[in-house]
C-alpha positions as CSV (number, residue, x, y, z in Angstrom):
1,M,34.5,-34.9,17.6
2,H,35.4,-31.4,17.0
3,N,35.9,-32.1,13.2
4,I,32.4,-33.6,13.0
5,K,31.0,-30.6,14.9
6,D,32.8,-28.3,12.4
7,M,31.4,-30.2,9.4
8,I,27.8,-29.9,10.7
9,K,28.3,-26.2,11.5
10,K,29.7,-25.5,8.0
11,I,26.8,-27.4,6.4
12,S,24.2,-25.4,8.5
13,L,25.7,-22.1,7.5
14,I,25.5,-22.9,3.7
15,I,21.9,-24.1,4.2
16,S,21.1,-20.9,6.0
17,L,22.6,-19.0,3.1
18,I,20.6,-20.7,0.6
19,I,17.5,-20.1,2.4
20,V,18.2,-16.4,2.9
21,F,19.6,-15.9,-0.6
22,S,17.9,-18.5,-2.7
23,N,19.1,-18.0,-6.0
24,L,22.8,-17.7,-5.1
25,N,25.4,-20.0,-6.7
26,L,27.2,-21.0,-3.8
27,N,30.1,-22.4,-5.5
28,A,30.9,-19.0,-7.2
29,Q,31.7,-20.9,-10.4
30,D,32.9,-19.1,-13.5
31,K,30.3,-18.9,-16.0
32,S,32.5,-19.8,-18.8
33,I,32.6,-23.3,-17.0
34,D,29.2,-23.3,-15.4
35,G,27.0,-24.4,-18.3
36,V,24.2,-22.1,-19.5
37,I,20.8,-24.2,-19.7
38,V,18.4,-21.6,-20.7
39,V,18.3,-18.1,-22.3
40,I,15.0,-16.0,-21.9
41,G,15.1,-12.7,-23.6
42,Q,18.5,-11.1,-22.4
43,K,18.7,-13.4,-19.5
44,I,20.6,-16.7,-18.8
45,I,20.1,-19.4,-16.3
46,L,23.1,-21.4,-15.2
47,K,23.1,-25.1,-14.3
48,S,24.3,-23.9,-10.9
49,D,21.1,-21.7,-10.4
50,L,19.1,-25.0,-10.7
51,E,21.6,-27.0,-8.5
52,T,21.2,-24.3,-5.7
53,Q,17.4,-24.4,-5.9
54,M,17.6,-28.0,-5.6
55,L,19.9,-27.7,-2.5
56,H,17.3,-25.2,-1.2
57,K,14.3,-27.5,-1.6
58,K,16.1,-30.4,0.3
59,A,17.2,-28.1,3.1
60,Q,13.6,-27.2,3.9
61,G,12.6,-30.9,4.2
62,N,10.6,-31.2,1.1
63,I,10.2,-34.7,-0.4
64,I,12.2,-35.2,-3.4
65,T,10.4,-37.1,-6.3
66,S,11.5,-37.8,-9.9
67,N,9.8,-34.7,-11.3
68,T,11.1,-32.3,-8.5
69,R,13.9,-31.1,-10.6
70,C,11.6,-30.2,-13.7
71,E,9.2,-28.6,-11.2
72,V,12.1,-26.4,-9.7
73,F,13.4,-25.7,-13.1
74,E,9.9,-24.5,-14.3
75,E,9.7,-22.0,-11.4
76,I,13.2,-20.5,-12.2
77,L,11.9,-20.1,-15.9
78,F,8.9,-18.3,-14.6
79,Q,10.9,-16.1,-12.2
80,T,13.4,-15.1,-15.1
81,L,10.3,-14.5,-17.6
82,L,9.1,-11.9,-14.8
83,L,12.7,-10.4,-14.7
84,N,13.1,-10.1,-18.3
85,Q,9.7,-8.2,-18.5
86,S,10.4,-6.2,-15.6
87,E,13.2,-4.7,-17.5
88,I,11.2,-4.4,-20.7
89,D,8.4,-2.5,-18.8
90,S,11.0,-0.4,-16.8
91,V,9.9,-1.7,-13.4
92,E,11.9,-0.1,-10.9
93,V,12.8,-0.6,-7.2
94,S,14.2,2.3,-5.2
95,E,17.6,2.1,-3.8
96,I,16.2,2.7,-0.2
97,Q,13.9,-0.3,-0.7
98,I,16.8,-2.5,-1.8
99,E,18.9,-1.3,0.9
100,A,16.2,-2.1,3.6
101,E,15.7,-5.6,2.1
102,L,19.4,-6.1,1.8
103,S,19.9,-5.2,5.6
104,R,17.0,-7.3,6.6
105,R,18.4,-10.5,4.8
106,I,22.0,-10.0,6.0
107,T,20.7,-9.5,9.5
108,L,19.0,-12.8,9.3
109,F,22.2,-14.4,8.1
110,E,24.2,-12.7,10.8
111,D,21.9,-14.3,13.3
112,Q,22.5,-17.7,11.6
113,M,26.3,-17.2,11.8
114,G,26.6,-15.9,15.3
115,G,27.2,-12.3,14.5
116,R,28.8,-9.7,12.2
117,A,32.4,-10.7,12.8
118,Q,31.5,-14.5,11.9
119,L,29.9,-13.2,8.9
120,E,32.7,-11.2,7.7
121,E,35.3,-14.0,8.6
122,Y,33.2,-16.5,6.4
123,Y,33.3,-14.3,3.5
124,A,36.7,-12.9,4.2
125,K,35.0,-9.5,3.2
126,S,34.0,-6.3,5.1
127,Y,30.2,-5.8,6.0
128,G,29.8,-3.3,3.2
129,E,31.5,-5.5,0.7
130,I,29.2,-8.5,1.6
131,K,26.2,-6.2,0.9
132,E,27.5,-5.1,-2.6
133,Y,28.1,-8.8,-3.3
134,F,24.5,-9.6,-2.6
135,R,23.0,-6.2,-3.8
136,E,22.2,-7.2,-7.5
137,L,20.7,-10.6,-6.5
138,V,18.2,-8.8,-4.1
139,R,17.3,-6.2,-6.7
140,D,16.7,-8.8,-9.2
141,Q,14.3,-10.7,-6.9
142,M,12.5,-7.4,-5.9
143,K,11.9,-6.5,-9.4
144,T,10.3,-10.2,-10.1
145,Q,8.0,-9.7,-7.2
146,R,7.0,-6.1,-8.2
147,M,6.4,-7.4,-11.8
148,Q,4.1,-10.2,-10.6
149,S,2.3,-7.7,-8.2
150,E,1.7,-5.4,-11.3
151,I,0.4,-8.2,-13.3
152,T,-2.4,-9.0,-10.7
153,A,-2.7,-5.5,-9.4
154,N,-6.4,-5.0,-10.7
155,V,-7.6,-8.4,-9.8
156,K,-10.5,-8.4,-7.4
157,V,-13.4,-10.7,-6.4
158,T,-17.1,-9.9,-5.8
159,P,-19.1,-11.5,-3.3
160,Q,-20.9,-13.4,-5.9
161,Q,-17.6,-14.8,-7.3
162,V,-16.6,-15.7,-3.7
163,K,-19.9,-17.8,-3.2
164,E,-19.3,-19.4,-6.7
165,F,-15.7,-20.3,-5.8
166,Y,-16.9,-21.8,-2.5
167,K,-19.5,-23.9,-4.2
168,K,-17.0,-25.3,-6.6
169,L,-14.3,-26.2,-4.0
170,P,-14.0,-29.9,-3.1
171,K,-14.6,-30.4,0.7
172,D,-11.1,-31.8,1.2
173,S,-9.6,-28.6,-0.1
174,L,-11.3,-26.4,2.7
175,P,-8.9,-25.4,5.3
176,L,-9.4,-26.2,9.1
177,I,-10.2,-23.2,11.1
178,E,-8.9,-23.4,14.7
179,S,-11.0,-22.4,17.6
180,E,-10.9,-18.7,18.4
181,V,-12.2,-16.6,21.1
182,E,-13.2,-13.0,21.6
183,I,-12.3,-11.5,24.8
184,S,-13.3,-8.4,27.0
185,Q,-11.1,-7.1,29.8
186,I,-10.7,-4.9,32.7
187,V,-7.4,-3.8,33.7
188,I,-5.9,-2.3,36.8
189,Y,-2.1,-1.3,36.8
190,P,-0.5,-1.9,40.3
191,E,1.0,1.4,41.6
192,I,4.6,1.7,41.3
193,K,6.1,3.2,44.3
194,E,8.8,5.9,44.2
195,A,11.2,3.4,45.9
196,Q,10.8,0.9,43.0
197,I,11.6,3.5,40.4
198,T,14.7,4.8,42.3
199,K,16.0,1.2,42.3
200,I,15.4,0.8,38.5
201,K,17.3,4.2,37.9
202,K,20.2,3.2,40.1
203,E,20.6,-0.2,38.2
204,L,20.8,1.6,35.0
205,Q,23.3,4.1,36.3
206,D,25.4,1.4,37.5
207,Y,25.3,-0.3,34.0
208,K,26.3,2.9,32.5
209,K,29.3,3.4,34.7
210,R,30.3,-0.2,33.9
211,V,30.1,0.4,30.3
212,E,32.2,3.8,30.7
213,S,34.6,1.6,32.5
214,G,35.2,-0.9,29.7
215,D,32.3,-3.4,30.1
216,D,30.6,-4.6,27.0
217,F,27.2,-2.9,26.6
218,A,25.7,-6.0,24.6
219,V,26.6,-8.5,27.3
220,L,25.1,-6.4,30.2
221,A,21.8,-6.0,27.7
222,S,21.7,-9.7,27.2
223,L,21.9,-10.3,31.0
224,Y,19.9,-7.7,32.5
225,S,17.5,-6.0,29.9
226,D,13.6,-6.6,30.5
227,D,13.3,-6.4,26.6
228,I,13.5,-10.0,25.9
229,G,13.4,-9.6,22.2
230,S,16.3,-7.3,21.9
231,A,18.3,-8.9,24.9
232,E,18.8,-11.9,22.6
233,E,20.6,-9.6,20.2
234,G,22.6,-7.9,22.9
235,G,20.2,-5.1,23.1
236,E,20.3,-4.2,19.5
237,L,17.0,-2.9,17.8
238,G,18.3,-3.0,14.2
239,W,18.0,-0.2,11.7
240,V,15.2,2.3,12.9
241,K,14.0,5.7,11.7
242,R,12.3,8.3,14.0
243,G,8.9,7.2,13.3
244,D,9.6,3.5,14.4
245,L,10.2,4.6,18.0
246,V,8.2,6.3,20.8
247,P,8.9,10.1,21.0
248,E,10.9,10.1,24.2
249,F,13.1,7.1,23.0
250,S,13.5,8.5,19.5
251,E,14.7,12.1,20.7
252,A,17.3,10.7,22.9
253,A,18.6,8.0,20.3
254,F,18.6,10.5,17.4
255,G,20.7,13.0,19.5
256,L,23.7,10.8,19.7
257,E,26.4,10.8,17.1
258,N,29.5,9.0,18.2
259,E,29.9,5.2,18.2
260,G,29.5,3.9,21.7
261,E,28.0,7.1,23.0
262,L,25.5,6.6,25.8
263,T,22.3,8.7,26.7
264,E,21.1,9.6,30.3
265,I,18.2,7.5,31.8
266,I,15.3,7.8,29.5
267,K,11.6,7.1,30.6
268,T,9.1,6.0,28.1
269,E,5.6,4.1,28.2
270,F,7.7,0.9,28.3
271,G,9.8,1.7,31.4
272,Y,13.5,3.3,31.7
273,H,16.2,2.9,29.2
274,L,19.8,3.2,28.8
275,I,20.5,3.6,25.1
276,Q,23.9,3.1,23.1
277,F,24.6,4.5,19.7
278,I,26.1,2.1,17.0
279,E,26.1,3.8,13.7
280,R,23.9,6.1,11.4
281,K,23.2,5.7,7.7
282,G,21.0,8.5,6.1
283,S,17.7,8.7,8.2
284,K,18.4,5.5,10.0
285,I,20.3,4.5,12.9
286,R,21.4,1.5,14.8
287,V,21.3,1.6,18.7
288,R,21.3,-0.8,21.6
289,H,19.2,-0.4,24.7
290,I,18.9,-1.8,28.3
291,L,15.3,-1.5,29.4
292,K,14.1,-2.1,32.9
293,I,10.6,-2.2,34.0
294,P,9.8,-1.4,37.6
295,K,7.8,-3.9,39.3
296,P,5.1,-3.3,41.6
297,L,5.4,-4.4,45.5
298,V,3.4,-7.5,46.4
299,T,0.9,-5.4,48.5
300,E,0.2,-3.3,45.4
301,N,-0.8,-6.3,43.4
302,I,-3.1,-7.4,46.5
303,R,-4.6,-4.0,46.6
304,A,-5.3,-4.1,42.6
305,K,-6.7,-7.5,42.8
306,K,-9.1,-6.4,45.8
307,K,-10.4,-3.6,43.8
308,L,-11.0,-5.8,40.6
309,D,-12.7,-8.3,43.0
310,S,-15.2,-5.6,44.1
311,I,-15.7,-4.7,40.4
312,A,-16.2,-8.2,39.2
313,T,-18.9,-8.5,42.2
314,L,-20.7,-5.4,40.9
315,I,-20.9,-6.9,37.3
316,R,-22.3,-10.4,38.6
317,K,-24.9,-8.5,40.6
318,G,-26.0,-6.7,37.5
319,D,-25.1,-3.1,38.7
320,Y,-23.1,-2.9,35.6
321,T,-22.6,-4.6,32.4
322,F,-18.9,-5.6,31.5
323,E,-18.8,-3.1,28.9
324,E,-20.0,-0.3,31.3
325,A,-17.5,-1.3,34.0
326,A,-14.7,-1.4,31.5
327,A,-15.4,2.1,30.4
328,K,-15.7,3.2,34.0
329,F,-12.9,1.3,35.6
330,S,-10.4,0.0,33.3
331,Q,-6.7,1.6,33.1
332,D,-6.1,0.2,29.7
333,K,-6.9,3.0,27.5
334,N,-7.2,1.0,24.3
335,S,-9.4,-1.6,25.3
336,R,-11.4,0.6,27.6
337,K,-12.6,2.7,24.7
338,S,-14.2,-0.4,23.1
339,G,-16.0,-1.5,26.3
340,G,-13.0,-3.9,27.0
341,I,-12.7,-5.7,23.9
342,L,-9.0,-6.7,23.3
343,I,-7.5,-6.3,19.9
344,N,-5.3,-9.0,18.4
345,Q,-1.9,-7.3,17.6
346,Y,-1.3,-9.9,15.0
347,T,-4.5,-9.4,12.9
348,G,-5.8,-6.3,14.0
349,M,-9.3,-8.2,14.6
350,S,-10.9,-9.0,17.9
351,K,-10.6,-12.8,17.8
352,F,-7.5,-14.7,19.0
353,K,-6.2,-18.4,18.5
354,S,-4.8,-20.1,21.5
355,G,-1.2,-19.4,20.6
356,E,-1.9,-15.7,20.1
357,I,-2.8,-15.2,23.9
358,D,-0.3,-14.9,26.8
359,P,0.0,-18.0,28.9
360,A,-1.8,-16.5,32.0
361,T,-4.8,-15.5,30.2
362,N,-4.8,-18.8,28.2
363,Y,-4.8,-20.6,31.5
364,I,-7.7,-18.6,32.9
365,L,-9.8,-18.9,29.6
366,K,-9.8,-22.5,29.5
367,Q,-11.4,-22.7,32.9
368,L,-14.4,-20.0,32.0
369,K,-17.8,-20.4,30.4
370,L,-19.1,-18.1,27.9
371,S,-19.9,-14.7,29.6
372,E,-18.5,-15.8,32.9
373,V,-16.6,-13.2,34.8
374,S,-13.1,-14.5,35.8
375,E,-11.6,-14.1,39.1
376,P,-8.7,-11.3,39.0
377,Y,-5.3,-12.6,38.0
378,E,-1.8,-11.3,37.2
379,S,-0.6,-10.8,33.7
380,R,1.7,-8.8,31.4
381,S,0.6,-6.5,28.7
382,M,1.9,-6.7,25.4
383,R,4.4,-3.9,26.3
384,G,5.7,-6.0,29.3
385,K,3.8,-3.8,31.8
386,N,2.5,-5.7,35.2
387,E,-1.3,-5.7,35.2
388,I,-4.0,-7.3,37.1
389,K,-7.1,-8.1,35.1
390,I,-10.4,-9.7,34.9
391,V,-11.8,-11.1,31.5
392,V,-14.8,-12.5,30.1
393,I,-15.3,-14.5,27.0
394,K,-17.6,-12.8,24.4
395,S,-17.6,-15.5,21.8
396,R,-15.9,-18.8,21.2
397,T,-15.8,-20.9,18.0
398,K,-14.9,-24.5,17.7
399,A,-12.5,-25.9,15.6
400,H,-14.1,-26.6,12.1
401,V,-13.9,-26.7,8.5
402,A,-14.1,-23.3,6.8
403,N,-17.6,-22.3,5.6
404,I,-18.9,-19.4,3.8
405,K,-21.1,-18.1,6.7
406,T,-18.5,-18.1,9.5
407,D,-15.2,-17.7,7.5
408,Y,-16.3,-15.5,4.7
409,Q,-13.1,-13.6,4.7
410,K,-10.9,-16.6,4.5
411,I,-12.9,-17.9,1.7
412,S,-12.6,-14.5,0.1
413,D,-8.8,-14.6,0.4
414,M,-8.7,-18.1,-1.2
415,A,-10.9,-17.0,-4.1
416,L,-8.7,-13.9,-4.8
417,A,-5.6,-16.0,-4.7
418,Y,-7.1,-18.5,-7.2
419,K,-8.1,-15.7,-9.6
420,K,-4.7,-14.1,-9.3
421,K,-3.0,-17.4,-10.2
422,T,-5.4,-17.7,-13.2
423,V,-4.5,-14.2,-14.4
424,V,-0.7,-15.2,-13.9
425,D,-1.2,-18.4,-15.9
426,K,-2.6,-16.4,-18.8
427,W,0.3,-14.0,-18.6
428,I,2.8,-16.7,-18.8
429,V,1.2,-18.3,-21.9
430,E,1.0,-14.8,-23.7
431,K,4.7,-13.9,-22.9
432,Q,6.0,-17.4,-24.0
433,K,4.6,-16.5,-27.4
434,T,6.5,-13.3,-27.8
435,T,9.7,-13.7,-25.7
436,Y,12.8,-15.5,-27.0
437,I,13.4,-18.6,-25.0
438,K,16.1,-21.2,-25.8
439,I,16.4,-24.3,-23.4
440,N,19.3,-26.8,-23.4
441,P,18.2,-30.1,-24.9
442,E,18.9,-31.9,-22.0
443,Y,16.0,-30.1,-20.3
444,K,13.4,-30.6,-22.9
445,K,12.3,-34.2,-21.5
446,C,10.7,-32.3,-18.7
447,N,6.9,-32.4,-18.6
448,F,6.3,-28.9,-18.0
449,K,2.9,-27.4,-16.8
450,Y,3.4,-24.5,-19.6
451,S,4.2,-26.2,-22.9
452,G,5.3,-22.7,-24.3
453,W,8.8,-23.2,-22.9
454,L,9.5,-25.7,-25.5
455,K,8.3,-23.8,-28.4
């Protein structure tokens, strides 16, 4: 049983690596025995590159057909053509950008492996050595992305072109648009008594003493932090710079210097924090934190609900519009400025799909009619803060096939993507004519989309 589990775990790790570093030759074969199947300009493609991409395709659950290998092969040809041209055009990616992307990808792989120690054990290399091992690969991938962006940098679509694109689209090619709602809210934050704050601070002081006595900060964070996202990572926030953090947290965190060093208890708009320093690199640091958010007493929740109930009654009677009441009574400074309209943090727009709304609000919205004021209910803000609020649905769309009147932006995005693809297609054909390309005869049987590969 254990052998089977170990085998499954090993396969999963390999698949994860393929997904994170898609062009990596997992078998690390020597180029002298790993056949060269293509030469494009100064670049070569190995047979193992193609096999790795095929494994990637299968790992993603794609259906494999008799033509899949040729399709994958042509995508590799395109990426290599981009890379070769990026060097001709002196396209550069800064070391800072490469470092950031490299760290992001390795962090993803650490998550798959179960931690940094497991990653280092798997490769029998230090973290720094692993990063250097992948640096050139990441640099090449970023240069190809930059090259493609430069090819389409000046591509734009006019409103007339969007309309013409829409008219020519087959009806079965139009995307299905989910139902969306536009919401206005009035929020009251229940008062937090000093006793609750004192309780939170005492808990954090206790955690600090436990860490100073030898307990693992990461374990305590995973068990007790109210920041659910970072708690899953032992409280770690990843590499951050000053501007990524709220001022109070930033000042305290960047004041630390030694590994394992702790701050005093820090207050921010999110709650109260205990921060531990991990390491520094240039202008960035890695820290862990434990966040505790003071919770209001039940009596304070009841008090806030009564206040909102009175406000809702005034709106229903016509003494205030919802917008006027939001501007006057709401304690949420962001939505209050816009008459209570809630902004979607994922899109920056005012419309929400069902999956983008917190469960409590979702439940209330399903029971509301358009323009009907809800009863007061408990929720949590996007920052994890307890809140009592009333909401009203300003607009609601039904699920529908995209059309130019109600979904212009989505149609415009599709038209732009199509136009960019047309420009890239033309670029490929032109570059095939002026670039040295030699393909192993074994692969010349492929029915390529761009015949210029076989010139």
